[in-house]
C-alpha positions in Angstrom: -6.1 16.2 0.7 -4.2 19.5 0.2 -3.2 20.7 -3.3 -2.9 17.1 -4.5 -0.8 16.0 -1.5 -2.3 13.2 0.7 -1.4 14.2 4.2 -3.7 12.0 6.2 -2.8 8.7 4.5 -0.8 6.1 6.5 1.1 5.3 3.3 4.1 7.0 1.8 3.7 6.9 -2.0 7.3 6.4 -3.0 6.5 6.6 -6.7 2.8 7.0 -7.5 1.5 5.2 -10.7 -0.5 7.8 -12.5 -2.7 5.3 -14.4 -3.7 3.5 -11.2 -6.6 5.5 -9.7 -7.2 3.3 -6.6 -9.5 5.8 -4.8 -11.7 6.1 -7.8 -12.0 2.4 -8.5 -12.6 1.6 -4.8 -15.4 4.2 -4.8 -17.0 2.5 -7.9 -16.9 -0.8 -6.1 -18.5 0.7 -3.0 -21.3 2.1 -5.2 -21.8 -1.2 -7.0 -20.5 -4.2 -4.9 -22.6 -6.5 -7.0 -23.9 -5.6 -10.4 -26.1 -7.7 -12.7 -26.0 -10.5 -10.1 -22.2 -10.8 -10.2 -19.6 -9.4 -7.7 -18.1 -6.3 -9.3 -14.3 -6.0 -9.4 -13.2 -2.9 -11.3 -11.1 -3.7 -14.4 -8.3 -1.5 -13.1 -8.1 -3.6 -10.0 -8.2 -6.8 -11.9 -5.2 -5.6 -13.9 -3.2 -4.7 -10.8 -0.5 -7.0 -9.6 1.7 -6.2 -6.7 4.7 -7.5 -4.8 3.9 -7.4 -1.1 6.6 -7.0 1.6 5.7 -7.1 5.3 8.3 -5.5 7.5 8.5 -7.1 11.0 8.9 -3.7 12.8 9.2 0.0 12.1 13.0 -0.2 11.7 12.5 -2.6 8.9 9.9 -0.3 7.5 12.4 2.5 7.2 14.9 0.2 5.6 12.2 -0.9 3.1 11.5 2.8 2.4 15.1 3.3 1.4 15.1 0.2 -0.9 11.9 1.4 -2.6 13.2 4.9 -3.1 16.4 3.5 -4.7 14.6 0.9 -6.9 12.3 3.4 -8.5 9.3 1.2 -9.0 5.8 2.5 -8.5 5.3 1.6 -4.8 4.1 2.6 -1.4 4.9 1.6 2.2 3.6 2.5 5.6 1.2 1.6 8.3 -1.6 -0.9 7.5 -4.7 0.0 9.5 -7.1 -2.2 7.6 -9.0 -4.4 10.0 -8.8 -7.5 7.8 -5.0 -7.6 7.8 -2.9 -8.7 10.7 0.4 -6.9 10.1 0.9 -3.3 11.2 3.3 -2.4 8.4 3.4 -3.1 4.7 5.1 -2.3 1.4 3.6 -2.8 -2.1 5.3 -2.6 -5.4 3.0 -2.3 -8.4 3.6 -4.3 -11.5 2.4 -4.5 -15.0 0.9 -8.0 -15.1 1.7 -11.4 -13.5 5.0 -12.1 -15.4 6.3 -8.7 -14.7 5.3 -9.2 -11.0 7.4 -12.4 -10.9 10.4 -10.6 -12.3 10.1 -7.8 -9.8 9.7 -10.3 -6.9 12.8 -12.2 -7.9 14.7 -8.9 -8.4 13.8 -7.4 -5.0 14.0 -10.6 -2.9 17.8 -10.6 -2.5 17.9 -6.9 -2.0 15.3 -7.1 0.8 17.2 -10.0 2.3 20.4 -8.0 2.4 19.0 -4.6 3.4 15.9 -5.3 5.4 16.0 -8.9 6.7 16.3 -12.5 5.4 13.2 -13.6 7.2 11.1 -10.8 5.7 12.4 -11.6 2.2 11.3 -15.2 2.5 7.7 -14.0 3.2 7.4 -11.7 0.2 4.5 -12.6 -2.1 3.0 -11.7 -5.5 -0.7 -11.0 -5.4 -3.5 -9.6 -7.6 -5.6 -6.6 -6.6 -6.4 -5.5 -3.1 -7.1 -7.9 -0.2 -10.5 -6.4 0.1 -11.5 -7.7 -3.3 -9.9 -11.1 -2.7 -12.1 -11.5 0.4 -15.1 -10.7 -1.7 -14.1 -13.2 -4.5 -10.8 -15.1 -4.9 -8.8 -13.3 -7.6 -8.5 -16.4 -9.8 -12.3 -16.2 -10.2 -12.5 -12.6 -11.3 -14.3 -11.9 -14.6 -15.4 -8.8 -16.5 -18.7 -9.6 -18.1 -20.2 -7.3 -20.7 -22.6 -5.7 -18.2 -19.6 -4.6 -16.0 -17.8 -3.2 -19.0 -20.8 -1.1 -19.9 -21.1 0.0 -16.3 -17.5 1.3 -16.3 -18.0 3.1 -19.6 -20.9 4.9 -17.9 -18.9 5.6 -14.8 -15.9 7.0 -16.7 -18.2 9.6 -18.2 -19.4 10.6 -14.8 -16.1 11.2 -13.1 -12.9 13.2 -13.7 -10.2 10.6 -13.2 -7.4 13.3 -12.7 -9.2 14.5 -9.6 -8.4 11.1 -8.0 -4.6 11.3 -8.6 -2.2 12.1 -5.9 1.5 12.7 -5.3 3.9 12.8 -2.4 6.1 15.8 -1.4 9.2 15.8 0.8 7.1 17.6 3.4 4.4 14.9 3.5 7.0 12.2 3.5 8.7 13.7 6.5 5.3 14.1 8.3 4.5 10.5 7.7 7.9 9.2 8.9 7.2 11.0 12.2 3.8 9.2 12.3 5.6 5.9 11.8 7.7 6.5 14.8 4.8 7.6 17.0 2.7 4.6 15.9 5.5 2.2 16.6 5.9 3.5 20.1 2.1 3.3 20.7 2.1 -0.5 19.9 5.2 -1.2 21.9 7.5 -1.6 18.8 10.6 -0.1 20.4 12.7 -0.7 17.2 12.0 3.0 16.5 15.0 3.7 18.7 17.2 2.1 16.0 15.9 4.8 13.7 16.2 8.0 15.9 18.4 6.9 18.8 18.0 6.3 22.5 18.1 10.0 23.5 14.7 10.7 22.0 11.9 10.4 24.6 8.4 10.0 23.3 6.6 9.2 26.6 7.0 10.3 30.1 6.2 8.6 33.4 3.1 10.2 34.9 3.1 11.5 38.5 1.2 8.9 40.6 -0.5 9.4 43.9 
């Protein structure tokens, strides 16, 4: 992290949501995966709803980036390196509750169908919290017992939440877009040529003997 800019993240934070402090909450969960005999899911994560878009290739990822930039919702998109997911790219639009999430999903679906792809639009979903936590305990079983609330009040006094905020600059966005292209090439996703053109050469044939 450099002056508040995340330069080593695989995600472009199109519009960060200041009151979502994911890094802090995930750190808490790593400290206390189970507390008082019950799996601990931070309250902020329990309140987080997101529309998920899975671009089929890096060209669609760039198209999705344009959609998210125009839509103005708190969102991110980029390369998904998590080992428990099976898609190399993703986009997440953060919503204020389940009903708002459904509204955003229905609003974005036709736009994604027109500007990204119809197939990708049909696969859009609304989910609660991060997949990591859903694997730990299905989100429809999440609770916040009194002992967990007391734990969070204790943790809030220990940490400075503002230190876990982040924002994106034009420079970091450009840097990450370059990374998207290089990553796509490395996994054989040649749709990157639809983004930068055929004249760009990322690899060379080695001299063989």
